[in-house]
Structures are given as structure tokens and as C-alpha cells.
C-alpha positions in Angstrom: -98.9 -158.9 56.6 -99.0 -162.2 57.0 -98.4 -165.4 54.2 -101.9 -167.1 55.3 -103.8 -163.2 54.5 -101.2 -162.8 51.2 -103.0 -165.4 49.5 -106.4 -164.4 49.9 -106.6 -162.3 46.8 -105.1 -164.3 44.8 -106.6 -167.8 45.6 -110.2 -165.5 45.1 -108.9 -164.5 41.9 -108.1 -168.1 40.8 -111.5 -169.5 42.4 -113.6 -166.5 40.2 -111.5 -167.0 37.1 -112.2 -171.0 37.2 -116.3 -170.4 38.8 -116.2 -167.9 34.8 -114.9 -170.5 32.7 -117.5 -173.3 34.6 -120.0 -170.7 34.1 -118.8 -170.0 30.4 -118.9 -174.1 29.8 -122.4 -175.3 31.1 -124.4 -171.6 29.1 -121.9 -173.2 25.8 -123.3 -177.0 26.8 -127.1 -176.9 27.3 -129.0 -173.5 25.8 -126.3 -172.7 22.6 -125.7 -176.1 22.4 -130.0 -176.9 21.8 -130.5 -173.6 20.5 -127.9 -174.5 17.5 -129.6 -177.3 16.9 -132.9 -176.5 17.1 -132.4 -173.6 14.7 -129.4 -174.1 12.9 -131.2 -175.7 9.6 -132.7 -172.6 9.6 -129.7 -170.6 9.4 -127.9 -172.4 6.7 -130.9 -173.5 4.0 -129.2 -172.3 0.9 -127.2 -175.9 1.3 -128.5 -178.9 -0.2 -130.6 -180.9 2.9 -127.6 -183.6 3.2 -124.5 -181.5 3.3 -126.9 -178.9 5.7 -127.5 -182.0 8.1 -124.1 -182.5 7.9 -123.0 -179.3 9.0 -125.4 -179.0 11.7 -123.9 -182.4 13.5 -119.9 -181.3 12.5 -120.1 -177.8 14.5 -122.4 -179.5 17.5 -119.4 -181.7 18.1 -117.3 -178.6 18.1 -119.0 -176.7 20.1 -119.8 -180.1 22.2 -116.0 -180.0 22.8 -115.2 -176.4 23.0 -117.9 -176.7 26.2 -116.3 -179.7 27.4 -112.8 -179.0 27.7 -114.0 -175.4 28.8 -115.5 -176.8 31.6 -112.9 -179.2 32.5 -110.3 -176.0 32.5 -112.5 -175.2 35.1 -113.1 -177.1 37.2 -109.0 -177.6 37.7 -108.5 -174.0 38.2 -111.4 -173.7 40.9 -109.7 -177.2 42.0 -106.6 -175.1 42.4 -108.0 -172.2 43.9 -109.6 -174.4 47.0 -106.7 -177.0 47.4 -103.9 -176.4 46.1 -101.0 -174.5 48.7 -99.9 -171.2 47.8 -97.0 -169.5 47.0 -97.7 -171.0 43.0 -94.6 -171.5 40.7 -94.5 -173.8 38.1 -96.8 -175.8 36.2 -99.9 -174.0 38.3 -98.3 -170.5 37.0 -98.4 -172.2 33.3 -102.3 -174.1 33.7 -102.9 -170.3 34.6 -101.4 -168.5 31.3 -102.2 -171.5 29.1 -106.0 -171.0 29.6 -105.3 -167.8 29.2 -103.7 -167.9 25.8 -107.3 -170.1 25.4 -108.9 -167.4 26.8 -107.6 -165.0 24.1 -108.1 -167.4 21.5 -111.5 -167.9 21.5 -111.8 -164.0 22.3 -113.2 -164.8 25.6 -112.5 -161.1 27.0 -113.8 -161.3 30.5 -112.0 -165.0 31.2 -108.3 -163.7 29.1 -108.5 -160.1 31.5 -109.3 -162.6 34.9 -107.0 -164.8 33.8 -104.0 -162.4 33.2 -104.5 -160.3 36.5 -105.0 -163.7 38.4 -101.4 -164.5 36.9 -100.2 -161.2 37.7 -101.3 -161.3 41.2 -100.1 -164.2 41.8 -96.3 -163.9 40.1 -96.1 -160.5 42.0 -97.3 -162.4 45.6 -94.4 -165.1 44.5 -92.1 -162.0 44.0 -92.8 -160.8 47.1 -92.7 -163.3 49.6 -89.3 -164.0 48.0 -87.8 -160.4 48.6 -89.2 -160.3 52.0 -87.2 -164.1 52.5 -84.0 -162.4 51.5 -84.6 -159.2 53.6 -84.9 -161.3 56.5 -81.8 -163.4 55.4 -80.0 -160.3 55.3 -81.0 -158.8 58.6 -80.3 -162.3 60.8 
């Protein structure tokens, strides 16, 4: 199997992970944030009007920040899958691990599974290429 062919599966998984993050960010930023802003007062009726408005404002800001960070992470991950030459080591793998840790912390099960499988494929590919190079070197 050629090196070009070996890089297709990890690259597709990275692209799928990045696409999932972008979709989740768009869903978070557009419908969820608009829904929370419009129905938040009815959800938090028990407090005073001033404190409820402040709570809704702060929660909306947190939702916006979370969606924006997710959108940026998704675009960076898609860029990596599209432009960065394989095999990866160092910073790209650390980026994928950090995104996976973020997905676990925010309880994004689909994103966490996608990123864990992606990291496993990238590391396995890197080890397989290193082993193939050492076998070729010892055979020569």
C-alpha cells in the first residue's frame, strides 16, 4: 500500500471531526442561542426581572463564546485535513488530542469518539511508516 493511499483514511477522519465541530458550532450559535434568548425569561421566572435579565445576558455570552471557539477549532481542524501534508507528528497530534479533551469536557460524545479514533489512526499510521522505513533500512 502506498503512502498516499495510507494517508486517506486518517485525513478523512480528521475532516469528519472538523466538519462535526463546525456543524455543532453552527447549531449552537444560531438556533440554540436565539431560542435561549427568546425563551430564557420564561425559564427563569422565579427571580427578579433585573437578575433574570443579567443571568440570561451572561449565559448567552457563554453560549456565544463556546460556539465561536468550537467554530474556530472546527475550521482549523478542517484546514489541517485539507492542507497539512501527512504523516503528522508533534503539533497536529497535540491539537487533535486537545480538541478531543475539549469534547470530553463538554460532553460531546460524537466529537470525542471521532477525535479519539482519529488520533489512534494518525499515531498508528506514523508508527507503521516508521516501522516500514526501519525494515527497508535493515533489508538494504
